[in-house]
Every structure is written in C-alpha cells, then in structure tokens.
C-alpha positions as CSV (number, residue, x, y, z in Angstrom):
1,M,56.4,78.5,54.3
2,T,56.8,76.9,57.5
3,D,58.3,73.9,56.4
4,W,60.9,76.1,54.5
5,L,61.7,78.0,57.6
6,K,62.2,74.9,59.7
7,E,64.5,73.4,57.0
8,H,66.7,76.5,56.8
9,K,66.5,77.7,60.3
10,V,70.2,76.3,61.0
11,Y,71.2,78.6,58.1
12,L,69.0,81.6,59.1
13,L,70.6,81.4,62.6
14,A,73.9,81.1,61.3
15,A,73.5,84.4,59.1
16,A,71.9,86.3,61.7
17,L,75.0,85.6,63.9
18,L,77.3,86.5,61.2
19,A,75.5,89.7,60.5
20,A,75.7,90.6,64.4
21,V,79.3,90.0,64.5
22,L,79.9,92.0,61.5
23,L,78.0,94.9,62.9
24,Y,79.0,94.7,66.5
25,P,82.5,96.8,66.1
26,Y,80.5,99.4,64.2
27,L,77.9,99.8,66.9
28,F,80.4,99.7,69.7
29,N,82.6,102.3,68.4
30,S,79.7,104.7,67.8
31,E,78.5,104.3,71.3
32,E,82.3,104.9,72.7
33,E,82.4,108.0,70.5
34,E,79.3,109.5,71.9
35,V,80.2,108.5,75.5
36,R,83.8,110.1,74.8
37,D,82.4,113.4,73.3
38,L,80.4,114.0,76.8
39,P,83.7,114.4,78.8
40,E,85.4,116.6,76.2
41,E,82.6,119.1,76.2
42,W,82.2,119.3,79.8
43,S,85.9,119.7,80.2
44,V,85.9,122.7,77.8
45,E,83.2,124.2,79.8
46,T,85.1,123.5,83.0
47,K,88.1,125.3,81.6
48,D,86.0,128.1,80.7
49,E,84.5,128.5,84.2
50,G,87.9,128.1,85.7
51,K,89.3,130.9,83.8
52,A,86.2,133.3,84.7
53,Q,86.9,132.5,88.5
54,A,90.7,133.1,88.0
55,K,90.0,136.5,86.6
56,E,87.4,137.3,89.3
57,K,90.0,136.3,92.1
58,P,92.1,139.5,92.0
59,G,89.0,141.7,92.3
60,Q,88.1,139.9,95.4
61,E,91.4,140.9,97.6
62,N,90.9,144.1,99.2
63,E,93.6,146.3,99.5
64,V,94.5,148.0,102.9
65,S,94.9,151.7,102.8
66,V,96.3,153.7,105.7
67,P,93.6,156.4,106.9
68,M,95.2,159.7,106.7
69,M,93.7,163.7,106.6
70,A,94.7,166.6,104.8
71,D,93.6,170.2,104.7
72,I,92.9,172.2,101.4
73,K,92.6,175.9,101.7
74,G,92.3,178.8,99.1
75,A,90.7,178.9,95.8
76,V,88.4,175.9,95.9
77,K,84.8,175.5,96.2
78,K,84.6,173.5,99.4
79,P,87.8,174.1,101.5
80,G,88.2,172.0,104.5
81,V,89.8,168.7,105.8
82,Y,89.4,165.6,103.9
83,D,90.1,162.0,104.2
84,V,92.9,161.0,102.0
85,H,94.4,157.7,101.0
86,Q,98.1,156.6,100.2
87,G,99.0,157.4,96.7
88,E,96.5,160.2,96.3
89,R,97.7,163.4,94.5
90,V,96.7,167.1,94.9
91,I,94.4,166.8,91.8
92,D,92.5,164.1,93.8
93,L,92.3,166.6,96.9
94,I,91.0,169.3,94.6
95,E,88.2,167.0,93.2
96,K,87.2,166.0,96.7
97,A,87.0,169.8,97.5
98,G,84.4,170.5,94.6
99,G,87.0,171.8,92.3
100,L,88.8,174.8,91.6
101,T,87.0,178.3,91.4
102,N,87.3,180.7,88.7
103,K,89.8,182.7,90.5
104,A,92.4,179.9,91.1
105,D,95.9,180.4,89.6
106,T,96.3,177.1,87.9
107,A,99.9,177.9,86.9
108,S,101.2,177.6,90.7
109,I,99.6,174.3,91.2
110,N,101.5,171.1,91.5
111,F,98.5,168.8,90.5
112,A,100.9,165.7,90.7
113,M,102.2,166.0,93.8
114,K,101.5,163.1,96.4
115,I,99.4,163.9,99.2
116,G,100.7,162.9,103.0
117,D,98.9,162.7,106.5
118,E,98.2,166.0,108.4
119,M,99.3,167.9,105.0
120,A,97.9,171.3,104.1
121,I,97.7,172.5,100.6
122,Y,97.0,176.0,99.8
123,I,95.4,176.8,96.2
124,P,96.4,180.4,95.4
125,E,94.1,183.0,93.6
126,K,95.4,184.6,90.5
127,G,97.4,187.9,91.6
128,G,97.2,186.9,95.2
129,Q,99.7,186.2,97.6
130,G,100.5,182.8,99.1
131,P,102.5,179.6,99.1
132,P,102.2,177.6,96.0
133,A,100.0,174.5,96.2
134,G,101.3,171.3,97.5
135,Q,104.3,172.8,99.4
136,I,102.6,173.2,102.9
137,P,103.4,170.0,104.7
138,V,102.0,170.7,108.3
139,S,103.7,168.5,110.8
140,G,105.6,168.5,114.1
141,G,108.6,167.6,112.0
142,G,108.2,170.8,109.7
143,E,110.0,174.1,110.2
144,S,108.1,177.3,109.6
145,T,109.5,179.7,107.0
146,G,107.2,182.7,106.9
147,S,104.0,181.8,104.9
148,S,104.9,178.1,104.4
149,Q,106.5,175.1,106.3
150,K,109.6,172.8,105.3
151,V,110.1,169.4,106.1
152,N,112.9,168.9,108.7
153,L,115.2,166.1,107.5
154,N,116.2,165.3,110.8
155,S,112.7,164.6,112.7
156,A,110.3,164.2,109.9
157,S,108.3,160.9,109.6
158,A,108.3,158.6,106.8
159,S,104.7,159.9,105.6
160,E,106.2,163.4,106.0
161,L,109.0,163.0,104.0
162,E,107.2,161.2,101.3
163,T,105.0,164.4,100.7
164,L,108.3,165.6,99.0
165,P,108.2,165.3,95.3
166,G,110.3,162.4,94.2
167,I,110.4,160.9,97.6
168,G,108.8,157.5,97.7
169,P,108.8,154.6,100.5
170,S,112.3,153.3,99.7
171,K,114.1,156.8,99.8
172,S,112.2,158.1,103.0
173,A,113.6,154.7,104.5
174,A,116.9,155.5,103.4
175,I,116.7,158.8,104.7
176,I,115.6,157.8,108.2
177,E,118.2,155.3,108.2
178,F,121.2,157.4,107.5
179,R,120.1,159.8,110.3
180,E,119.9,157.0,112.6
181,T,123.2,155.3,111.5
182,S,125.3,158.5,110.5
183,G,123.8,161.0,112.7
184,A,121.5,164.1,111.9
185,F,121.9,166.1,108.5
186,K,124.4,169.0,109.2
187,T,123.0,170.6,105.8
188,V,120.3,170.0,103.3
189,D,123.0,169.4,100.9
190,D,123.9,166.1,102.6
191,L,120.5,164.8,101.2
192,K,122.6,164.1,98.2
193,L,124.4,161.5,100.3
194,I,121.2,159.1,100.0
195,S,121.3,156.8,96.9
196,G,119.0,157.7,94.2
197,I,119.0,161.4,95.1
198,G,120.8,163.4,92.5
199,D,121.5,167.0,91.6
200,K,118.4,166.9,89.7
201,T,116.0,165.7,92.2
202,F,118.0,167.7,95.1
203,E,116.9,171.0,93.3
204,K,113.4,170.2,93.3
205,L,113.6,169.6,97.1
206,R,116.4,172.4,98.1
207,E,113.3,174.9,99.0
208,L,111.0,172.4,100.6
209,I,113.3,170.9,103.1
210,T,115.3,172.1,106.4
211,V,117.7,170.6,108.9
212,K,117.2,172.7,111.8
C-alpha cells in the first residue's frame, strides 16, 4: 500500500489541487454571502431604531405657554380664580372648577368660547339673573355696561381682544394696527373695516364691544 502511494503520489497531489481549485469559488461565495447578510440585518435594525427616535423627537419639544388667570363665578361647584393657558375654553375652566351644579343653565353657556387673561366667567342658574357665561372680559380696556363689561376696541390689548368669539391672534393684531395707523374706532361698525370680519362675525360681536 505504501509503495502504491509513493508511485501515485504525484497524481494524488494533482487531484487534490484540482479539487481545491474547483471547490474554492463555492466556498468563497458562501462566506461572502454570510458576511453580507450581517450588515443588511444590522442596517434594518438601525433604520427601525432611527424611525423610533424620530417619532419620539416631537414629543421632546416643550411648548411654551403664557401664564394667565381667569375667574369663574355662579353655578359651578368650586368658583374662584384658576390658572389657564392660551387656547383653553370655557368648558376647560368649568372642569377646573369642579363642574357645573344641578342648577346651572346650560342653555346660556358658550362652552366653546376661548378664555383670556383677567377674564371673569359667570355661569347662570336656571331662572336666575345674570350675564351669559363667557361674556364678561374683566380688564382695564373694558367698558362697564350694567352687569357685564364690553371690550373697548380702542384700548383693549391683544389678549383681551382674543377673548371675543371669532377673534384670533391675526385679527387682534389687525385691530391694533388699524387704530395705530388710522386712529381710534369711531363706531363699533368700523370693526367691519378689518379684513376677515364680515357681517356674520360682526353680529356675534356687536353686543360685546364698545369704542368709548
């Protein structure tokens, strides 16, 4: 057997080399595929983590709110002065005051009206007397009219103007710009000179504003 191996050693070595040459591409490609698979899987995981971080990012931004205070009276469980934030409405202030009492006249309440700084809200009782809820902006720019106060177009600040229904930051800025460039409002009807305030909006504001 040993003599046979010695005689055929050259042929056996050649056969082994040939087999190695033939198998080398297969072995090389397999290793390459395995190596390539790792970055692909890792890349997918990295993208998923990136998306998760992107979703979390907006929540990390804290909105800055201007501190304000409003007074709520009448048919609520806990009347008093409460901290409010820009964009909050009458319904939010009622919730802070513990909710309505059983005597509250819900038909007279404008739950959707925005709350402004230094504003007083009166919640009427059924069959009782008093101004409708959401119509008492208490401020230096207001004008007393009996049991409620109106917003003075010629002296009210932007936050006071924005307590009026339909008046947002853009319209309040336009009102202030008008009186600074064109002079004081002579009548409440002059409010219709402001862009974006038509007859329909004006009718909602007529009883809530003054120019005195």
